[in-house]
mmCIF file as gemmi writes it, N, C-alpha and C atoms, coordinates in Angstrom:
data_model
loop_
_atom_site.group_PDB
_atom_site.id
_atom_site.type_symbol
_atom_site.label_atom_id
_atom_site.label_alt_id
_atom_site.label_comp_id
_atom_site.label_asym_id
_atom_site.label_entity_id
_atom_site.label_seq_id
_atom_site.pdbx_PDB_ins_code
_atom_site.Cartn_x
_atom_site.Cartn_y
_atom_site.Cartn_z
_atom_site.occupancy
_atom_site.B_iso_or_equiv
_atom_site.pdbx_formal_charge
_atom_site.auth_seq_id
_atom_site.auth_asym_id
_atom_site.pdbx_PDB_model_num
ATOM 1 N N . MET Axp A 1 ? -111.687 -45.003 9.056 1 0 ? 1 A 1
ATOM 2 C CA . MET Axp A 1 ? -111.572 -45.202 7.635 1 0 ? 1 A 1
ATOM 3 C C . MET Axp A 1 ? -110.486 -44.301 7.093 1 0 ? 1 A 1
ATOM 4 N N . GLY Axp A 2 ? -109.672 -44.883 6.248 1 0 ? 2 A 1
ATOM 5 C CA . GLY Axp A 2 ? -108.587 -44.1 5.682 1 0 ? 2 A 1
ATOM 6 C C . GLY Axp A 2 ? -108.463 -44.35 4.203 1 0 ? 2 A 1
ATOM 7 N N . ASP Axp A 3 ? -107.258 -44.123 3.737 1 0 ? 3 A 1
ATOM 8 C CA . ASP Axp A 3 ? -106.971 -44.285 2.32 1 0 ? 3 A 1
ATOM 9 C C . ASP Axp A 3 ? -106.396 -45.67 2.03 1 0 ? 3 A 1
ATOM 10 N N . ARG Axp A 4 ? -106.723 -46.621 2.825 1 0 ? 4 A 1
ATOM 11 C CA . ARG Axp A 4 ? -106.176 -47.971 2.663 1 0 ? 4 A 1
ATOM 12 C C . ARG Axp A 4 ? -106.771 -48.646 1.435 1 0 ? 4 A 1
ATOM 13 N N . THR Axp A 5 ? -105.925 -49.406 0.776 1 0 ? 5 A 1
ATOM 14 C CA . THR Axp A 5 ? -106.381 -50.189 -0.374 1 0 ? 5 A 1
ATOM 15 C C . THR Axp A 5 ? -106.248 -51.664 -0.019 1 0 ? 5 A 1
ATOM 16 N N . ALA Axp A 6 ? -106.761 -52.494 -0.872 1 0 ? 6 A 1
ATOM 17 C CA . ALA Axp A 6 ? -106.666 -53.938 -0.661 1 0 ? 6 A 1
ATOM 18 C C . ALA Axp A 6 ? -105.21 -54.383 -0.647 1 0 ? 6 A 1
ATOM 19 N N . LEU Axp A 7 ? -104.348 -53.674 -1.368 1 0 ? 7 A 1
ATOM 20 C CA . LEU Axp A 7 ? -102.932 -54.042 -1.384 1 0 ? 7 A 1
ATOM 21 C C . LEU Axp A 7 ? -102.241 -53.794 -0.057 1 0 ? 7 A 1
ATOM 22 N N . ASP Axp A 8 ? -102.789 -52.89 0.751 1 0 ? 8 A 1
ATOM 23 C CA . ASP Axp A 8 ? -102.186 -52.631 2.058 1 0 ? 8 A 1
ATOM 24 C C . ASP Axp A 8 ? -102.173 -53.887 2.917 1 0 ? 8 A 1
ATOM 25 N N . ASP Axp A 9 ? -103.162 -54.731 2.738 1 0 ? 9 A 1
ATOM 26 C CA . ASP Axp A 9 ? -103.266 -55.944 3.54 1 0 ? 9 A 1
ATOM 27 C C . ASP Axp A 9 ? -102.743 -57.178 2.821 1 0 ? 9 A 1
ATOM 28 N N . ALA Axp A 10 ? -102.23 -57.011 1.591 1 0 ? 10 A 1
ATOM 29 C CA . ALA Axp A 10 ? -101.768 -58.149 0.802 1 0 ? 10 A 1
ATOM 30 C C . ALA Axp A 10 ? -100.461 -58.694 1.36 1 0 ? 10 A 1
ATOM 31 N N . THR Axp A 11 ? -100.34 -60 1.269 1 0 ? 11 A 1
ATOM 32 C CA . THR Axp A 11 ? -99.093 -60.639 1.683 1 0 ? 11 A 1
ATOM 33 C C . THR Axp A 11 ? -98.05 -60.444 0.592 1 0 ? 11 A 1
ATOM 34 N N . GLU Axp A 12 ? -96.829 -60.78 0.912 1 0 ? 12 A 1
ATOM 35 C CA . GLU Axp A 12 ? -95.748 -60.681 -0.072 1 0 ? 12 A 1
ATOM 36 C C . GLU Axp A 12 ? -96.03 -61.593 -1.27 1 0 ? 12 A 1
ATOM 37 N N . ASP Axp A 13 ? -96.524 -62.787 -1.006 1 0 ? 13 A 1
ATOM 38 C CA . ASP Axp A 13 ? -96.854 -63.702 -2.102 1 0 ? 13 A 1
ATOM 39 C C . ASP Axp A 13 ? -97.989 -63.16 -2.967 1 0 ? 13 A 1
ATOM 40 N N . GLU Axp A 14 ? -98.977 -62.535 -2.354 1 0 ? 14 A 1
ATOM 41 C CA . GLU Axp A 14 ? -100.086 -61.956 -3.122 1 0 ? 14 A 1
ATOM 42 C C . GLU Axp A 14 ? -99.602 -60.805 -4.001 1 0 ? 14 A 1
ATOM 43 N N . ARG Axp A 15 ? -98.72 -59.983 -3.454 1 0 ? 15 A 1
ATOM 44 C CA . ARG Axp A 15 ? -98.151 -58.894 -4.25 1 0 ? 15 A 1
ATOM 45 C C . ARG Axp A 15 ? -97.321 -59.435 -5.41 1 0 ? 15 A 1
ATOM 46 N N . ALA Axp A 16 ? -96.547 -60.48 -5.132 1 0 ? 16 A 1
ATOM 47 C CA . ALA Axp A 16 ? -95.741 -61.099 -6.177 1 0 ? 16 A 1
ATOM 48 C C . ALA Axp A 16 ? -96.651 -61.704 -7.261 1 0 ? 16 A 1
ATOM 49 N N . ALA Axp A 17 ? -97.757 -62.298 -6.852 1 0 ? 17 A 1
ATOM 50 C CA . ALA Axp A 17 ? -98.697 -62.871 -7.812 1 0 ? 17 A 1
ATOM 51 C C . ALA Axp A 17 ? -99.298 -61.77 -8.678 1 0 ? 17 A 1
ATOM 52 N N . LEU Axp A 18 ? -99.64 -60.629 -8.095 1 0 ? 18 A 1
ATOM 53 C CA . LEU Axp A 18 ? -100.174 -59.509 -8.868 1 0 ? 18 A 1
ATOM 54 C C . LEU Axp A 18 ? -99.146 -58.986 -9.866 1 0 ? 18 A 1
ATOM 55 N N . GLU Axp A 19 ? -97.887 -58.945 -9.461 1 0 ? 19 A 1
ATOM 56 C CA . GLU Axp A 19 ? -96.835 -58.524 -10.391 1 0 ? 19 A 1
ATOM 57 C C . GLU Axp A 19 ? -96.734 -59.5 -11.562 1 0 ? 19 A 1
ATOM 58 N N . GLU Axp A 20 ? -96.854 -60.796 -11.3 1 0 ? 20 A 1
ATOM 59 C CA . GLU Axp A 20 ? -96.81 -61.79 -12.367 1 0 ? 20 A 1
ATOM 60 C C . GLU Axp A 20 ? -97.999 -61.633 -13.318 1 0 ? 20 A 1
ATOM 61 N N . ILE Axp A 21 ? -99.157 -61.322 -12.766 1 0 ? 21 A 1
ATOM 62 C CA . ILE Axp A 21 ? -100.335 -61.076 -13.602 1 0 ? 21 A 1
ATOM 63 C C . ILE Axp A 21 ? -100.088 -59.873 -14.498 1 0 ? 21 A 1
ATOM 64 N N . GLU Axp A 22 ? -99.547 -58.798 -13.941 1 0 ? 22 A 1
ATOM 65 C CA . GLU Axp A 22 ? -99.243 -57.608 -14.736 1 0 ? 22 A 1
ATOM 66 C C . GLU Axp A 22 ? -98.251 -57.933 -15.843 1 0 ? 22 A 1
ATOM 67 N N . ARG Axp A 23 ? -97.223 -58.731 -15.542 1 0 ? 23 A 1
ATOM 68 C CA . ARG Axp A 23 ? -96.238 -59.122 -16.559 1 0 ? 23 A 1
ATOM 69 C C . ARG Axp A 23 ? -96.888 -59.985 -17.64 1 0 ? 23 A 1
ATOM 70 N N . GLY Axp A 24 ? -97.764 -60.881 -17.22 1 0 ? 24 A 1
ATOM 71 C CA . GLY Axp A 24 ? -98.468 -61.72 -18.184 1 0 ? 24 A 1
ATOM 72 C C . GLY Axp A 24 ? -99.33 -60.888 -19.116 1 0 ? 24 A 1
ATOM 73 N N . LEU Axp A 25 ? -100.051 -59.916 -18.572 1 0 ? 25 A 1
ATOM 74 C CA . LEU Axp A 25 ? -100.884 -59.037 -19.395 1 0 ? 25 A 1
ATOM 75 C C . LEU Axp A 25 ? -100.037 -58.221 -20.36 1 0 ? 25 A 1
ATOM 76 N N . GLU Axp A 26 ? -98.894 -57.755 -19.893 1 0 ? 26 A 1
ATOM 77 C CA . GLU Axp A 26 ? -97.996 -56.999 -20.774 1 0 ? 26 A 1
ATOM 78 C C . GLU Axp A 26 ? -97.514 -57.868 -21.934 1 0 ? 26 A 1
ATOM 79 N N . GLU Axp A 27 ? -97.161 -59.111 -21.669 1 0 ? 27 A 1
ATOM 80 C CA . GLU Axp A 27 ? -96.706 -60.01 -22.732 1 0 ? 27 A 1
ATOM 81 C C . GLU Axp A 27 ? -97.829 -60.301 -23.723 1 0 ? 27 A 1
ATOM 82 N N . LEU Axp A 28 ? -99.056 -60.435 -23.238 1 0 ? 28 A 1
ATOM 83 C CA . LEU Axp A 28 ? -100.182 -60.643 -24.148 1 0 ? 28 A 1
ATOM 84 C C . LEU Axp A 28 ? -100.407 -59.422 -25.037 1 0 ? 28 A 1
ATOM 85 N N . ARG Axp A 29 ? -100.243 -58.228 -24.475 1 0 ? 29 A 1
ATOM 86 C CA . ARG Axp A 29 ? -100.363 -57.016 -25.292 1 0 ? 29 A 1
ATOM 87 C C . ARG Axp A 29 ? -99.266 -56.982 -26.352 1 0 ? 29 A 1
ATOM 88 N N . ARG Axp A 30 ? -98.057 -57.387 -25.981 1 0 ? 30 A 1
ATOM 89 C CA . ARG Axp A 30 ? -96.957 -57.442 -26.951 1 0 ? 30 A 1
ATOM 90 C C . ARG Axp A 30 ? -97.239 -58.482 -28.033 1 0 ? 30 A 1
ATOM 91 N N . ALA Axp A 31 ? -97.768 -59.621 -27.628 1 0 ? 31 A 1
ATOM 92 C CA . ALA Axp A 31 ? -98.104 -60.673 -28.599 1 0 ? 31 A 1
ATOM 93 C C . ALA Axp A 31 ? -99.165 -60.172 -29.572 1 0 ? 31 A 1
ATOM 94 N N . HIS Axp A 32 ? -100.135 -59.446 -29.062 1 0 ? 32 A 1
ATOM 95 C CA . HIS Axp A 32 ? -101.176 -58.883 -29.928 1 0 ? 32 A 1
ATOM 96 C C . HIS Axp A 32 ? -100.555 -57.91 -30.927 1 0 ? 32 A 1
ATOM 97 N N . GLY Axp A 33 ? -99.647 -57.084 -30.463 1 0 ? 33 A 1
ATOM 98 C CA . GLY Axp A 33 ? -98.962 -56.151 -31.356 1 0 ? 33 A 1
ATOM 99 C C . GLY Axp A 33 ? -98.164 -56.881 -32.43 1 0 ? 33 A 1
ATOM 100 N N . ALA Axp A 34 ? -97.479 -57.948 -32.046 1 0 ? 34 A 1
ATOM 101 C CA . ALA Axp A 34 ? -96.714 -58.731 -33.017 1 0 ? 34 A 1
ATOM 102 C C . ALA Axp A 34 ? -97.654 -59.396 -34.016 1 0 ? 34 A 1
ATOM 103 N N . LEU Axp A 35 ? -98.789 -59.881 -33.546 1 0 ? 35 A 1
ATOM 104 C CA . LEU Axp A 35 ? -99.765 -60.5 -34.434 1 0 ? 35 A 1
ATOM 105 C C . LEU Axp A 35 ? -100.327 -59.468 -35.417 1 0 ? 35 A 1
ATOM 106 N N . MET Axp A 36 ? -100.576 -58.256 -34.947 1 0 ? 36 A 1
ATOM 107 C CA . MET Axp A 36 ? -101.069 -57.202 -35.835 1 0 ? 36 A 1
ATOM 108 C C . MET Axp A 36 ? -100.007 -56.842 -36.875 1 0 ? 36 A 1
ATOM 109 N N . GLU Axp A 37 ? -98.739 -56.795 -36.469 1 0 ? 37 A 1
ATOM 110 C CA . GLU Axp A 37 ? -97.667 -56.517 -37.418 1 0 ? 37 A 1
ATOM 111 C C . GLU Axp A 37 ? -97.6 -57.623 -38.471 1 0 ? 37 A 1
ATOM 112 N N . PHE Axp A 38 ? -97.734 -58.874 -38.043 1 0 ? 38 A 1
ATOM 113 C CA . PHE Axp A 38 ? -97.769 -60.013 -38.959 1 0 ? 38 A 1
ATOM 114 C C . PHE Axp A 38 ? -98.93 -59.863 -39.941 1 0 ? 38 A 1
ATOM 115 N N . HIS Axp A 39 ? -100.102 -59.533 -39.428 1 0 ? 39 A 1
ATOM 116 C CA . HIS Axp A 39 ? -101.297 -59.342 -40.251 1 0 ? 39 A 1
ATOM 117 C C . HIS Axp A 39 ? -101.061 -58.268 -41.315 1 0 ? 39 A 1
ATOM 118 N N . HIS Axp A 40 ? -100.485 -57.154 -40.912 1 0 ? 40 A 1
ATOM 119 C CA . HIS Axp A 40 ? -100.231 -56.058 -41.856 1 0 ? 40 A 1
ATOM 120 C C . HIS Axp A 40 ? -99.147 -56.429 -42.868 1 0 ? 40 A 1
ATOM 121 N N . ALA Axp A 41 ? -98.112 -57.127 -42.425 1 0 ? 41 A 1
ATOM 122 C CA . ALA Axp A 41 ? -97.043 -57.533 -43.345 1 0 ? 41 A 1
ATOM 123 C C . ALA Axp A 41 ? -97.572 -58.503 -44.4 1 0 ? 41 A 1
ATOM 124 N N . VAL Axp A 42 ? -98.403 -59.452 -43.983 1 0 ? 42 A 1
ATOM 125 C CA . VAL Axp A 42 ? -98.997 -60.384 -44.947 1 0 ? 42 A 1
ATOM 126 C C . VAL Axp A 42 ? -99.868 -59.614 -45.933 1 0 ? 42 A 1
ATOM 127 N N . GLY Axp A 43 ? -100.64 -58.676 -45.434 1 0 ? 43 A 1
ATOM 128 C CA . GLY Axp A 43 ? -101.485 -57.861 -46.314 1 0 ? 43 A 1
ATOM 129 C C . GLY Axp A 43 ? -100.679 -57.084 -47.33 1 0 ? 43 A 1
ATOM 130 N N . ARG Axp A 44 ? -99.566 -56.503 -46.888 1 0 ? 44 A 1
ATOM 131 C CA . ARG Axp A 44 ? -98.712 -55.766 -47.824 1 0 ? 44 A 1
ATOM 132 C C . ARG Axp A 44 ? -98.104 -56.706 -48.855 1 0 ? 44 A 1
ATOM 133 N N . GLY Axp A 45 ? -97.704 -57.903 -48.429 1 0 ? 45 A 1
ATOM 134 C CA . GLY Axp A 45 ? -97.172 -58.881 -49.369 1 0 ? 45 A 1
ATOM 135 C C . GLY Axp A 45 ? -98.205 -59.272 -50.411 1 0 ? 45 A 1
ATOM 136 N N . ILE Axp A 46 ? -99.426 -59.522 -49.967 1 0 ? 46 A 1
ATOM 137 C CA . ILE Axp A 46 ? -100.499 -59.881 -50.9 1 0 ? 46 A 1
ATOM 138 C C . ILE Axp A 46 ? -100.77 -58.731 -51.862 1 0 ? 46 A 1
ATOM 139 N N . ASP Axp A 47 ? -100.706 -57.489 -51.366 1 0 ? 47 A 1
ATOM 140 C CA . ASP Axp A 47 ? -100.887 -56.334 -52.252 1 0 ? 47 A 1
ATOM 141 C C . ASP Axp A 47 ? -99.857 -56.344 -53.385 1 0 ? 47 A 1
ATOM 142 N N . HIS Axp A 48 ? -98.615 -56.7 -53.065 1 0 ? 48 A 1
ATOM 143 C CA . HIS Axp A 48 ? -97.565 -56.758 -54.098 1 0 ? 48 A 1
ATOM 144 C C . HIS Axp A 48 ? -97.86 -57.866 -55.111 1 0 ? 48 A 1
ATOM 145 N N . PHE Axp A 49 ? -98.294 -59.029 -54.611 1 0 ? 49 A 1
ATOM 146 C CA . PHE Axp A 49 ? -98.648 -60.123 -55.529 1 0 ? 49 A 1
ATOM 147 C C . PHE Axp A 49 ? -99.81 -59.714 -56.427 1 0 ? 49 A 1
ATOM 148 N N . ASP Axp A 50 ? -100.782 -59.031 -55.841 1 0 ? 50 A 1
ATOM 149 C CA . ASP Axp A 50 ? -101.951 -58.579 -56.598 1 0 ? 50 A 1
ATOM 150 C C . ASP Axp A 50 ? -101.526 -57.592 -57.687 1 0 ? 50 A 1
ATOM 151 N N . GLU Axp A 51 ? -100.646 -56.686 -57.329 1 0 ? 51 A 1
ATOM 152 C CA . GLU Axp A 51 ? -100.137 -55.712 -58.309 1 0 ? 51 A 1
ATOM 153 C C . GLU Axp A 51 ? -99.388 -56.426 -59.429 1 0 ? 51 A 1
ATOM 154 N N . ALA Axp A 52 ? -98.574 -57.402 -59.076 1 0 ? 52 A 1
ATOM 155 C CA . ALA Axp A 52 ? -97.836 -58.156 -60.094 1 0 ? 52 A 1
ATOM 156 C C . ALA Axp A 52 ? -98.801 -58.897 -61.013 1 0 ? 52 A 1
ATOM 157 N N . GLU Axp A 53 ? -99.833 -59.504 -60.444 1 0 ? 53 A 1
ATOM 158 C CA . GLU Axp A 53 ? -100.811 -60.248 -61.237 1 0 ? 53 A 1
ATOM 159 C C . GLU Axp A 53 ? -101.507 -59.321 -62.224 1 0 ? 53 A 1
ATOM 160 N N . GLU Axp A 54 ? -101.83 -58.113 -61.801 1 0 ? 54 A 1
ATOM 161 C CA . GLU Axp A 54 ? -102.484 -57.142 -62.686 1 0 ? 54 A 1
ATOM 162 C C . GLU Axp A 54 ? -101.589 -56.718 -63.84 1 0 ? 54 A 1
ATOM 163 N N . ARG Axp A 55 ? -100.274 -56.71 -63.61 1 0 ? 55 A 1
ATOM 164 C CA . ARG Axp A 55 ? -99.337 -56.257 -64.633 1 0 ? 55 A 1
ATOM 165 C C . ARG Axp A 55 ? -98.96 -57.355 -65.627 1 0 ? 55 A 1
ATOM 166 N N . LEU Axp A 56 ? -99.28 -58.582 -65.296 1 0 ? 56 A 1
ATOM 167 C CA . LEU Axp A 56 ? -98.931 -59.688 -66.193 1 0 ? 56 A 1
ATOM 168 C C . LEU Axp A 56 ? -100.068 -59.964 -67.161 1 0 ? 56 A 1
ATOM 169 N N . ASP Axp A 57 ? -99.718 -60.463 -68.314 1 0 ? 57 A 1
ATOM 170 C CA . ASP Axp A 57 ? -100.702 -60.849 -69.322 1 0 ? 57 A 1
ATOM 171 C C . ASP Axp A 57 ? -101.575 -61.967 -68.766 1 0 ? 57 A 1
ATOM 172 N N . GLU Axp A 58 ? -102.851 -61.947 -69.087 1 0 ? 58 A 1
ATOM 173 C CA . GLU Axp A 58 ? -103.813 -62.949 -68.617 1 0 ? 58 A 1
ATOM 174 C C . GLU Axp A 58 ? -103.338 -64.375 -68.861 1 0 ? 58 A 1
ATOM 175 N N . ARG Axp A 59 ? -102.664 -64.603 -69.985 1 0 ? 59 A 1
ATOM 176 C CA . ARG Axp A 59 ? -102.232 -65.959 -70.337 1 0 ? 59 A 1
ATOM 177 C C . ARG Axp A 59 ? -100.914 -66.332 -69.695 1 0 ? 59 A 1
ATOM 178 N N . ASP Axp A 60 ? -100.283 -65.412 -69.035 1 0 ? 60 A 1
ATOM 179 C CA . ASP Axp A 60 ? -98.973 -65.655 -68.445 1 0 ? 60 A 1
ATOM 180 C C . ASP Axp A 60 ? -99.078 -66.735 -67.364 1 0 ? 60 A 1
ATOM 181 N N . THR Axp A 61 ? -98.162 -67.678 -67.395 1 0 ? 61 A 1
ATOM 182 C CA . THR Axp A 61 ? -98.157 -68.776 -66.429 1 0 ? 61 A 1
ATOM 183 C C . THR Axp A 61 ? -97.985 -68.262 -65.005 1 0 ? 61 A 1
ATOM 184 N N . LEU Axp A 62 ? -97.137 -67.266 -64.834 1 0 ? 62 A 1
ATOM 185 C CA . LEU Axp A 62 ? -96.93 -66.709 -63.498 1 0 ? 62 A 1
ATOM 186 C C . LEU Axp A 62 ? -98.197 -66.034 -62.997 1 0 ? 62 A 1
ATOM 187 N N . ALA Axp A 63 ? -98.884 -65.307 -63.861 1 0 ? 63 A 1
ATOM 188 C CA . ALA Axp A 63 ? -100.145 -64.667 -63.459 1 0 ? 63 A 1
ATOM 189 C C . ALA Axp A 63 ? -101.156 -65.715 -63.036 1 0 ? 63 A 1
ATOM 190 N N . GLU Axp A 64 ? -101.205 -66.795 -63.79 1 0 ? 64 A 1
ATOM 191 C CA . GLU Axp A 64 ? -102.138 -67.874 -63.459 1 0 ? 64 A 1
ATOM 192 C C . GLU Axp A 64 ? -101.801 -68.491 -62.107 1 0 ? 64 A 1
ATOM 193 N N . ARG Axp A 65 ? -100.522 -68.731 -61.861 1 0 ? 65 A 1
ATOM 194 C CA . ARG Axp A 65 ? -100.097 -69.288 -60.559 1 0 ? 65 A 1
ATOM 195 C C . ARG Axp A 65 ? -100.424 -68.324 -59.42 1 0 ? 65 A 1
ATOM 196 N N . LEU Axp A 66 ? -100.192 -67.031 -59.641 1 0 ? 66 A 1
ATOM 197 C CA . LEU Axp A 66 ? -100.531 -66.044 -58.612 1 0 ? 66 A 1
ATOM 198 C C . LEU Axp A 66 ? -102.021 -66.103 -58.289 1 0 ? 66 A 1
ATOM 199 N N . ARG Axp A 67 ? -102.865 -66.13 -59.312 1 0 ? 67 A 1
ATOM 200 C CA . ARG Axp A 67 ? -104.322 -66.169 -59.131 1 0 ? 67 A 1
ATOM 201 C C . ARG Axp A 67 ? -104.772 -67.437 -58.418 1 0 ? 67 A 1
ATOM 202 N N . GLU Axp A 68 ? -104.194 -68.567 -58.801 1 0 ? 68 A 1
ATOM 203 C CA . GLU Axp A 68 ? -104.682 -69.85 -58.314 1 0 ? 68 A 1
ATOM 204 C C . GLU Axp A 68 ? -104.023 -70.331 -57.033 1 0 ? 68 A 1
ATOM 205 N N . GLU Axp A 69 ? -102.767 -69.991 -56.823 1 0 ? 69 A 1
ATOM 206 C CA . GLU Axp A 69 ? -102.029 -70.577 -55.711 1 0 ? 69 A 1
ATOM 207 C C . GLU Axp A 69 ? -101.711 -69.61 -54.573 1 0 ? 69 A 1
ATOM 208 N N . ILE Axp A 70 ? -101.463 -68.369 -54.908 1 0 ? 70 A 1
ATOM 209 C CA . ILE Axp A 70 ? -100.973 -67.451 -53.878 1 0 ? 70 A 1
ATOM 210 C C . ILE Axp A 70 ? -102.054 -66.507 -53.388 1 0 ? 70 A 1
ATOM 211 N N . LEU Axp A 71 ? -102.723 -65.807 -54.276 1 0 ? 71 A 1
ATOM 212 C CA . LEU Axp A 71 ? -103.671 -64.766 -53.849 1 0 ? 71 A 1
ATOM 213 C C . LEU Axp A 71 ? -104.847 -65.289 -53.027 1 0 ? 71 A 1
ATOM 214 N N . PRO Axp A 72 ? -105.434 -66.434 -53.358 1 0 ? 72 A 1
ATOM 215 C CA . PRO Axp A 72 ? -106.564 -66.869 -52.533 1 0 ? 72 A 1
ATOM 216 C C . PRO Axp A 72 ? -106.151 -67.634 -51.275 1 0 ? 72 A 1
ATOM 217 N N . ALA Axp A 73 ? -104.874 -67.874 -51.103 1 0 ? 73 A 1
ATOM 218 C CA . ALA Axp A 73 ? -104.415 -68.731 -50.016 1 0 ? 73 A 1
ATOM 219 C C . ALA Axp A 73 ? -104.497 -68.041 -48.656 1 0 ? 73 A 1
ATOM 220 N N . GLY Axp A 74 ? -104.736 -68.852 -47.647 1 0 ? 74 A 1
ATOM 221 C CA . GLY Axp A 74 ? -104.676 -68.372 -46.274 1 0 ? 74 A 1
ATOM 222 C C . GLY Axp A 74 ? -103.252 -68.497 -45.767 1 0 ? 74 A 1
ATOM 223 N N . VAL Axp A 75 ? -103.074 -68.385 -44.47 1 0 ? 75 A 1
ATOM 224 C CA . VAL Axp A 75 ? -101.733 -68.484 -43.906 1 0 ? 75 A 1
ATOM 225 C C . VAL Axp A 75 ? -101.562 -69.736 -43.059 1 0 ? 75 A 1
ATOM 226 N N . THR Axp A 76 ? -102.623 -70.53 -42.923 1 0 ? 76 A 1
ATOM 227 C CA . THR Axp A 76 ? -102.522 -71.775 -42.175 1 0 ? 76 A 1
ATOM 228 C C . THR Axp A 76 ? -102.924 -72.931 -43.084 1 0 ? 76 A 1
ATOM 229 N N . ASP Axp A 77 ? -102.632 -74.134 -42.645 1 0 ? 77 A 1
ATOM 230 C CA . ASP Axp A 77 ? -102.978 -75.316 -43.44 1 0 ? 77 A 1
ATOM 231 C C . ASP Axp A 77 ? -104.467 -75.411 -43.732 1 0 ? 77 A 1
ATOM 232 N N . ASN Axp A 78 ? -105.29 -74.915 -42.814 1 0 ? 78 A 1
ATOM 233 C CA . ASN Axp A 78 ? -106.74 -75.006 -43.022 1 0 ? 78 A 1
ATOM 234 C C . ASN Axp A 78 ? -107.311 -73.758 -43.697 1 0 ? 78 A 1
ATOM 235 N N . GLY Axp A 79 ? -106.441 -72.898 -44.24 1 0 ? 79 A 1
ATOM 236 C CA . GLY Axp A 79 ? -106.885 -71.761 -45.036 1 0 ? 79 A 1
ATOM 237 C C . GLY Axp A 79 ? -107.297 -70.523 -44.262 1 0 ? 79 A 1
ATOM 238 N N . LYS Axp A 80 ? -106.993 -70.457 -42.969 1 0 ? 80 A 1
ATOM 239 C CA . LYS Axp A 80 ? -107.339 -69.246 -42.21 1 0 ? 80 A 1
ATOM 240 C C . LYS Axp A 80 ? -106.501 -68.075 -42.689 1 0 ? 80 A 1
ATOM 241 N N . LEU Axp A 81 ? -107.142 -66.938 -42.76 1 0 ? 81 A 1
ATOM 242 C CA . LEU Axp A 81 ? -106.456 -65.706 -43.11 1 0 ? 81 A 1
ATOM 243 C C . LEU Axp A 81 ? -105.98 -65.025 -41.838 1 0 ? 81 A 1
ATOM 244 N N . THR Axp A 82 ? -105.107 -64.034 -41.98 1 0 ? 82 A 1
ATOM 245 C CA . THR Axp A 82 ? -104.54 -63.396 -40.793 1 0 ? 82 A 1
ATOM 246 C C . THR Axp A 82 ? -105.597 -62.7 -39.947 1 0 ? 82 A 1
ATOM 247 N N . TYR Axp A 83 ? -106.633 -62.135 -40.582 1 0 ? 83 A 1
ATOM 248 C CA . TYR Axp A 83 ? -107.633 -61.471 -39.759 1 0 ? 83 A 1
ATOM 249 C C . TYR Axp A 83 ? -108.41 -62.477 -38.917 1 0 ? 83 A 1
ATOM 250 N N . HIS Axp A 84 ? -108.52 -63.743 -39.386 1 0 ? 84 A 1
ATOM 251 C CA . HIS Axp A 84 ? -109.142 -64.773 -38.561 1 0 ? 84 A 1
ATOM 252 C C . HIS Axp A 84 ? -108.291 -65.023 -37.312 1 0 ? 84 A 1
ATOM 253 N N . LEU Axp A 85 ? -106.969 -65.081 -37.513 1 0 ? 85 A 1
ATOM 254 C CA . LEU Axp A 85 ? -106.065 -65.308 -36.384 1 0 ? 85 A 1
ATOM 255 C C . LEU Axp A 85 ? -106.166 -64.17 -35.382 1 0 ? 85 A 1
ATOM 256 N N . VAL Axp A 86 ? -106.193 -62.93 -35.878 1 0 ? 86 A 1
ATOM 257 C CA . VAL Axp A 86 ? -106.309 -61.771 -34.996 1 0 ? 86 A 1
ATOM 258 C C . VAL Axp A 86 ? -107.626 -61.827 -34.224 1 0 ? 86 A 1
ATOM 259 N N . ALA Axp A 87 ? -108.716 -62.105 -34.915 1 0 ? 87 A 1
ATOM 260 C CA . ALA Axp A 87 ? -110.032 -62.157 -34.268 1 0 ? 87 A 1
ATOM 261 C C . ALA Axp A 87 ? -110.081 -63.252 -33.202 1 0 ? 87 A 1
ATOM 262 N N . GLU Axp A 88 ? -109.537 -64.418 -33.523 1 0 ? 88 A 1
ATOM 263 C CA . GLU Axp A 88 ? -109.528 -65.515 -32.547 1 0 ? 88 A 1
ATOM 264 C C . GLU Axp A 88 ? -108.693 -65.157 -31.332 1 0 ? 88 A 1
ATOM 265 N N . PHE Axp A 89 ? -107.542 -64.515 -31.562 1 0 ? 89 A 1
ATOM 266 C CA . PHE Axp A 89 ? -106.705 -64.106 -30.439 1 0 ? 89 A 1
ATOM 267 C C . PHE Axp A 89 ? -107.446 -63.109 -29.553 1 0 ? 89 A 1
ATOM 268 N N . GLU Axp A 90 ? -108.073 -62.119 -30.192 1 0 ? 90 A 1
ATOM 269 C CA . GLU Axp A 90 ? -108.773 -61.088 -29.434 1 0 ? 90 A 1
ATOM 270 C C . GLU Axp A 90 ? -109.961 -61.663 -28.661 1 0 ? 90 A 1
ATOM 271 N N . GLU Axp A 91 ? -110.629 -62.653 -29.221 1 0 ? 91 A 1
ATOM 272 C CA . GLU Axp A 91 ? -111.765 -63.274 -28.543 1 0 ? 91 A 1
ATOM 273 C C . GLU Axp A 91 ? -111.327 -64.127 -27.364 1 0 ? 91 A 1
ATOM 274 N N . SER Axp A 92 ? -110.145 -64.716 -27.458 1 0 ? 92 A 1
ATOM 275 C CA . SER Axp A 92 ? -109.712 -65.638 -26.403 1 0 ? 92 A 1
ATOM 276 C C . SER Axp A 92 ? -108.817 -64.988 -25.354 1 0 ? 92 A 1
ATOM 277 N N . ALA Axp A 93 ? -108.275 -63.829 -25.664 1 0 ? 93 A 1
ATOM 278 C CA . ALA Axp A 93 ? -107.343 -63.189 -24.718 1 0 ? 93 A 1
ATOM 279 C C . ALA Axp A 93 ? -108.061 -62.355 -23.696 1 0 ? 93 A 1
């Protein structure tokens, strides 16, 4: 018995496959990071819209549009918010 690992007996193709798995996992981690950046950027944008809505008069047409069209909106056609996208990604990855 020695310090041998399972990789000691791996074929060249098996080692290459493991490298591809590692690269795939790295890309998924990068995708998750990009998705989190997207989530935070959308949140910051909504914060600005919310601040603008608070500064406008209640009767202002722009304030009304912000309240009705932009602030409650999701980021997908079916109304999903960014945290839904993040949660779904994390559950499936």
